[in-house]
C-alpha positions, -999 to 999 in steps of 0.1 A, spaced: -147 -316 -209 -166 -327 -243 -133 -338 -266 -166 -346 -284 -174 -311 -290 -140 -300 -305 -137 -286 -266 -91 -295 -252 -73 -294 -226 -48 -272 -229 -32 -279 -201 -22 -317 -208 -16 -304 -241 6 -279 -237 26 -295 -207 39 -321 -188 7 -322 -169 -26 -345 -176 -54 -355 -163 -52 -376 -134 -16 -359 -120 -45 -332 -110 -78 -345 -105 -73 -351 -71 -72 -317 -67 -101 -307 -88 -136 -291 -93 -152 -282 -119 -177 -266 -98 -154 -241 -81 -153 -217 -113 -193 -204 -98 -187 -178 -104 -160 -165 -130 -146 -141 -108 -124 -133 -147 -158 -121 -153 -167 -99 -127 -129 -85 -130 -131 -74 -162 -167 -58 -161 -153 -39 -134 -121 -28 -152 -138 -20 -186 -165 0 -173 -138 18 -145 -110 25 -176 -138 33 -198 -147 63 -178 -118 77 -167 -106 80 -207 -108 105 -226 -102 94 -261 -135 79 -272 -111 48 -292 -100 40 -258 -141 40 -237 -148 18 -271 -118 -8 -265 -123 -9 -227 -156 -13 -229 -154 -42 -255 -127 -56 -224 -154 -79 -210 -170 -89 -236 -137 -105 -250 -125 -122 -217 -162 -133 -217 -151 -148 -251 -121 -158 -240 -125 -180 -209 -153 -198 -222 -137 -204 -259 -109 -222 -239 -129 -245 -215 -122 -227 -182 -158 -213 -179 -196 -223 -190 -217 -191 -193 -234 -198 -168 -205 -192 -149 -202 -160 -167 -234 -146 -161 -227 -156 -123 -195 -136 -125 -214 -106 -136 -239 -107 -111 -215 -105 -86 -202 -74 -101 -233 -59 -107 -236 -66 -71 -204 -50 -63 -210 -18 -78 -245 -12 -58 -228 -23 -23 -200 9 -37 -221 34 -50 -256 24 -32 -259 58 -18 -231 86 -34 -247 118 -21 -250 108 9 -212 96 11 -205 138 -5 -221 150 24 -207 125 55 -171 134 33 -171 172 34 -188 171 68 -149 150 83 -133 174 63 
């Protein structure tokens, strides 16, 4: 996609696979939302929250931005795919952590 803008197909360049051999299974819209973006955000926030070192926290908080840059720079996702992945991660977080007080009361009541 967009070779005139400098994007290259890394699969075609680094392997014997060409565009026509995978065209039957390709779906340019299947990358929406980017689950790489969602996973990177979740992992980055969770691991930053459990690290004690300030340097480690900063590195884990920078991890999502690095992944987002990487998947866009390699031409695997568009910026809108990344935004969609972020939305998925936020929704997942809201579902999981929707009412932590109620969860704590339920957990103490069952033990």
